[in-house]
C-alpha positions in Angstrom: 0.0 0.0 0.0 1.1 3.6 -0.6 1.2 6.3 1.9 -0.8 9.5 1.9 0.7 12.3 4.0 -1.7 15.1 4.6 -2.0 18.2 6.9 -5.1 19.9 8.4 -5.1 23.7 8.6 -7.5 26.3 9.6 -8.3 29.0 12.1 -8.7 28.5 15.8 -11.6 26.3 16.8 -12.5 25.3 13.2 -12.5 21.5 14.3 -9.2 20.3 13.0 -8.4 18.0 15.9 -12.0 16.9 16.1 -11.9 16.0 12.3 -8.7 13.8 12.9 -10.3 12.3 15.9 -13.4 11.5 14.0 -11.3 9.9 11.0 -9.5 7.7 13.7 -12.8 6.8 15.5 -15.1 6.0 12.7 -12.4 4.0 10.7 -11.9 1.9 13.9 -8.4 2.9 14.3 -8.5 3.4 18.1 -7.5 0.7 20.5 -9.8 -0.1 23.4 -7.6 1.2 26.1 -7.3 4.5 24.1 -11.1 4.6 23.9 -11.5 4.1 27.7 -9.1 6.9 28.4 -10.7 9.1 25.8 -14.1 8.7 27.5 -12.7 9.4 31.0 -11.0 12.6 30.0 -14.1 13.7 27.9 -16.3 13.3 31.1 -13.9 15.5 33.0 -14.6 18.3 30.5 -18.2 18.0 29.5 -21.2 15.7 29.4 -21.7 16.0 25.6 -20.1 12.7 24.8 -16.6 12.0 23.5 -14.3 14.8 22.9 -12.4 13.4 19.8 -10.0 16.5 19.8 -8.2 14.9 22.8 -6.9 12.2 20.5 -4.4 14.6 18.8 -4.1 17.5 21.4 -1.3 15.7 23.4 0.2 18.6 25.3 -1.3 19.5 28.7 -1.5 23.2 27.6 -3.4 22.2 24.5 -6.1 20.4 26.3 -6.5 23.0 29.1 -7.0 25.8 26.5 -8.8 23.6 23.9 -6.3 24.8 21.2 -3.5 23.1 19.1 0.1 24.5 19.7 2.5 22.0 18.0 2.1 19.9 15.0 0.8 16.6 16.1 1.3 13.6 13.9 -1.2 10.6 13.8 -1.0 7.4 11.9 -3.8 5.1 10.6 -4.7 2.9 7.8 -7.5 1.4 5.9 -7.7 -1.7 3.5 -6.7 0.7 0.6 -4.1 3.0 1.9 -1.9 4.2 4.8 -2.1 7.8 6.2 0.1 10.1 8.0 -1.8 13.1 9.3 -0.3 16.3 10.6 -2.7 18.4 12.8 -1.3 22.1 12.4 -2.1 24.9 14.9 -4.4 27.6 13.8 -2.9 30.5 15.7 -0.9 33.2 13.8 2.0 33.0 16.1 2.4 29.3 15.2 2.7 29.9 11.4 6.2 28.3 11.5 4.7 24.9 12.9 2.2 25.0 10.1 4.9 25.5 7.4 7.1 22.7 8.8 4.2 20.3 9.0 2.9 21.1 5.5 6.5 20.8 3.8 6.3 17.1 3.9 2.6 16.7 3.0 1.1 15.7 -0.4 -2.4 17.1 0.3 -3.8 19.9 2.7 -7.2 19.9 4.1 -8.2 23.4 4.9 -11.1 23.7 7.3 -13.6 26.6 7.2 -16.2 27.2 9.9 -19.5 27.4 8.1 -20.7 30.3 10.3 -17.6 32.4 9.5 -16.9 31.7 5.8 -13.4 32.5 4.3 -11.4 34.6 6.8 -7.9 35.9 7.0 -6.4 32.7 8.4 -8.0 30.8 5.6 -6.1 33.0 3.1 -2.9 32.7 5.0 -3.0 28.9 5.0 -3.9 28.9 1.5 -1.0 31.3 0.6 1.4 28.9 2.5 -0.1 25.9 0.4 0.7 27.8 -2.8 4.1 28.7 -1.6 4.9 25.1 -0.8 3.4 23.9 -4.2 0.9 21.7 -2.8 -0.7 19.6 -5.5 -4.0 18.7 -3.8 -6.2 21.0 -1.8 -9.4 19.9 0.1 -11.7 22.5 1.4 -13.8 21.1 4.3 -16.7 23.4 5.3 -17.1 22.2 8.9 -20.0 22.7 11.5 -22.7 22.4 8.8 -25.0 21.2 11.7 -24.8 24.7 13.2 -26.1 26.4 10.0 -29.0 23.8 9.4 -27.0 21.9 6.7 -27.5 24.8 4.4 -26.7 24.1 0.7 -26.9 28.0 0.0 -24.2 28.7 2.8 -22.0 25.9 1.4 -22.3 27.1 -2.2 -21.4 30.7 -1.0 -18.3 29.6 0.9 -17.2 27.5 -2.2 -17.7 30.6 -4.4 -15.6 32.7 -1.9 -12.8 30.2 -1.8 -12.7 29.7 -5.6 -11.7 33.3 -6.0 -8.8 32.7 -3.5 -7.8 29.5 -5.4 -7.8 31.3 -8.7 -5.8 34.2 -7.5 -3.0 31.8 -6.0 -3.1 29.3 -8.8 -4.2 26.4 -6.7 -5.5 23.4 -8.7 -7.2 20.3 -7.8 -9.4 21.9 -5.2 -12.2 19.7 -3.8 -15.0 20.9 -1.6 -16.8 18.9 1.2 -19.7 19.9 3.4 -19.0 18.2 6.9 -19.7 18.0 10.5 -16.7 16.7 12.3 -18.6 16.6 15.7 -21.3 14.4 14.3 -19.3 12.6 11.6 -21.4 13.8 8.6 -19.6 13.1 5.4 -16.4 12.0 7.0 -16.3 8.3 6.8 -20.0 7.8 5.5 -22.1 10.0 3.2 -24.6 11.8 5.6 -28.3 11.8 5.1 -28.5 15.2 6.6 -27.3 16.8 3.3 -29.2 15.0 0.6 -28.2 17.8 -1.7 -24.6 16.8 -1.6 -23.8 14.3 -4.3 -19.9 13.7 -3.8 -18.1 11.1 -1.9 -17.3 11.0 1.9 -14.0 12.6 2.8 -12.3 9.3 3.7 -13.4 7.7 0.4 -11.7 10.7 -1.5 -8.6 10.4 0.6 -8.3 6.7 -0.1 -8.5 7.1 -3.9 -6.9 10.6 -4.7 -4.0 10.3 -7.0 -0.7 11.2 -5.4 1.5 13.2 -7.8 4.6 11.1 -8.1 5.9 12.5 -11.4 9.2 13.4 -9.7 9.8 9.6 -9.1 10.4 9.1 -12.9 11.7 12.4 -14.3 15.1 12.2 -12.6 17.1 9.7 -10.7 18.6 10.9 -7.3 20.5 8.9 -4.7 22.2 10.4 -1.7 24.8 8.5 0.3 23.9 8.3 3.9 26.6 5.8 4.9 29.7 4.1 3.5 29.7 0.3 4.3 33.4 -0.8 4.5 33.5 -3.9 6.9 37.2 -4.7 6.5 36.8 -8.2 7.6 38.5 -11.3 6.1 35.3 -12.5 4.2 34.4 -9.0 3.1 37.9 -7.6 2.5 37.2 -5.6 -0.6 33.4 -4.8 0.1 32.6 -1.1 -0.3 29.0 -0.2 -0.5 27.1 3.1 -0.5 23.9 2.9 1.5 21.0 5.4 1.3 17.4 5.8 0.1 16.5 6.3 -3.6 15.0 9.8 -3.6 13.6 9.5 -7.0 13.9 7.6 -10.4 15.2 4.1 -11.0 18.7 2.7 -10.8 19.8 -0.5 -12.6 23.0 -2.5 -12.6 25.3 -1.2 -15.4 23.8 2.3 -15.3 26.2 5.2 -16.1 26.2 7.5 -13.1 28.0 10.7 -12.0 29.2 11.2 -8.5 28.4 14.8 -7.3 29.8 17.3 -6.4 33.0 15.7 -7.5 31.6 15.3 -11.2 33.2 11.8 -11.5 31.7 9.3 -13.9 31.5 5.7 -13.2 29.0 2.7 -13.5 26.9 0.7 -11.1 28.3 -2.7 -10.5 25.9 -4.2 -8.0 22.7 -3.2 -6.2 21.6 -4.6 -2.9 18.4 -4.1 -0.9 17.1 -6.0 2.1 20.4 -8.0 2.2 19.7 -9.4 -1.2 21.3 -8.6 -4.6 18.8 -7.1 -7.1 18.8 -5.8 -10.6 17.0 -2.5 -10.0 15.7 -0.2 -7.3 13.2 2.7 -7.4 12.1 5.8 -5.6 11.6 5.5 -1.7 13.5 2.2 -1.5 16.6 1.9 0.7 19.5 0.4 -1.1 23.3 -0.2 -1.2 24.9 0.8 -4.4 28.3 -0.5 -5.7 30.4 1.2 -8.3 33.0 -0.2 -10.7 35.8 2.3 -9.9 37.6 3.2 -6.8 36.2 6.6 -6.2 36.2 8.8 -3.2 32.6 8.9 -2.2 31.5 10.2 1.2 28.3 10.8 3.2 26.2 13.4 1.6 27.4 12.9 -1.9 25.0 12.1 -4.8 25.0 9.4 -7.4 22.8 10.6 -10.4 22.1 9.3 -13.8 24.6 10.9 -16.1 22.0 12.3 -18.5 19.9 13.9 -15.8 22.2 16.1 -13.7 20.9 18.5 -11.0 22.4 21.8 -10.2 25.7 22.2 -8.4 26.2 25.7 -7.0 28.1 27.6 -4.3 25.4 30.1 -4.2 21.7 29.6 -4.0 18.5 31.7 -4.1 15.8 30.6 -1.5 12.5 31.3 0.2 13.1 30.9 3.9 10.6 30.7 6.7 12.3 32.1 9.9 11.7 29.7 12.8 13.9 31.3 15.6 13.5 34.1 18.2 17.0 35.3 17.4 16.6 37.6 14.4 18.0 37.0 11.0 20.5 39.5 9.3 22.6 39.8 6.4 26.1 38.4 7.1 24.9 35.8 9.7 26.6 32.4 9.4 24.8 29.1 9.8 25.0 25.5 8.9 22.8 24.4 6.0 21.6 20.8 6.0 20.3 19.4 2.7 19.3 15.9 3.6 22.5 14.1 4.7 24.9 16.9 3.6 25.8 19.6 6.2 27.7 22.7 5.0 28.7 26.1 6.4 26.7 29.0 4.9 26.5 32.8 5.0 23.5 35.1 4.4 24.8 37.1 1.5 21.8 39.2 0.8 18.2 39.4 2.0 16.1 40.5 -1.1 12.7 41.0 0.2 10.1 39.9 2.8 7.0 38.1 1.5 3.6 39.0 3.2 1.9 35.8 4.0 -1.4 37.5 4.0 -1.2 38.8 0.5 2.0 37.2 -1.3 3.2 40.9 -1.8 7.0 41.5 -1.6 8.0 44.2 0.9 11.5 45.8 1.2 13.6 44.7 4.2 14.3 47.6 6.6 15.1 45.8 9.6 16.1 42.4 11.0 13.8 39.3 10.1 11.7 38.1 13.0 10.2 34.8 14.0 7.5 33.5 11.5 8.6 35.9 8.7 9.0 34.6 5.2 11.9 36.1 3.1 13.7 35.6 -0.2 17.5 35.7 0.3 20.9 34.6 -1.2 23.1 32.0 0.6 26.8 31.3 -0.1 27.9 27.8 0.9 31.4 26.7 1.8 31.5 24.0 -0.9 29.1 23.3 -3.7 25.5 22.2 -2.9 23.7 19.6 -5.1 20.0 20.3 -5.6 17.0 20.7 -7.8 14.7 23.6 -7.4 11.8 23.1 -5.1 9.3 23.7 -8.2 11.1 20.6 -9.8 11.4 18.4 -6.7 10.1 19.4 -3.3 12.3 16.6 -1.8 15.6 17.8 -3.6 14.7 21.4 -3.1 14.2 21.6 0.6 16.8 22.2 3.4 17.1 23.7 6.9 19.4 26.4 8.4 21.0 25.3 11.7 22.4 27.8 14.4 26.1 27.2 14.8 26.2 27.9 18.5 22.9 26.3 19.8 22.4 23.7 17.0 18.8 24.8 16.9 16.9 24.6 13.5 16.4 28.3 12.7 15.1 28.3 9.0 13.1 26.2 6.7 14.3 26.5 3.1 12.7 26.2 -0.3 15.5 26.5 -2.9 14.7 28.6 -6.1 
């Protein structure tokens, strides 16, 4: 089975955590002991039945305030597909949490309170979705039970959001009228809204096509570990272990080692302890090459006719994640998958307003949650594809040299 990674986003109290709890509860993905604890905690809060939001709100502060603060990940599966859900916070000050959760997702569910319609936070999360090049967008109009399941209100909100989606260039947008609290149109199609003729949300999630074009357009493999046992029985063994990021690798393929730009051929491929003829995207593998080449952790083996970019200077969109401010001339580590390099902020071009996508000149330091376009210079060449071409090869993080904290989320242009 394949895996769909998706994130829920929306304003405070739009029902994101309740929606995820309902998906887990109605698809029978909750263990009996979890259910008993859930019922007990719900009784402490109210007498209205089970509070499904407790399933994802794991921090004490979240439960006390009834809000989501950090991104919570939940896992469940159906006979058709496995799912990894990221429950993102709705507050403005947690924009950075939402961006980091969305960066690894293939689909976003944007919740809208049927009583409120499209609001500023809806636009903000939609802008972040467009910034991150999200391929699939689901608009879930929640709390339909509080507006008497009105078709007119649903159609009005859909028309409002279509204007937002058109402006941002969002494609593949699907709309669902739901009630997460009562389970309407979540796992089963509800009889409360006979005018709605589409599928239930879970049915859609099970069948939506995941865009995996990057798995065939280019072959990328980064070395995570060099296996060199130096024992009597494996005296000459030298394998390069890692995960196939995209594409296909076969025995005999011409490959180029980057950033050294050395050509060689694949002599042997192993996966799961067995020798195989080929490996493909998302598979762990050990590659062997014909020549004695100096290959280290973080180096890439790529098909010779499908080379990525190799540059000392990069342009990038950065979401700033730290309370310490960002300034030109600051030095950091940049981590691009297994590769860690020193980098300096050469120039900050402009700030991006996450409410309008407009570019603003930079007159002061960059603060927490702000998004900027800047230029970075690295101590040695970085191997990458642009984020537009491959979200996996085009993302990286900035790390503070002294605290070792992750301070910036990078989308390479």
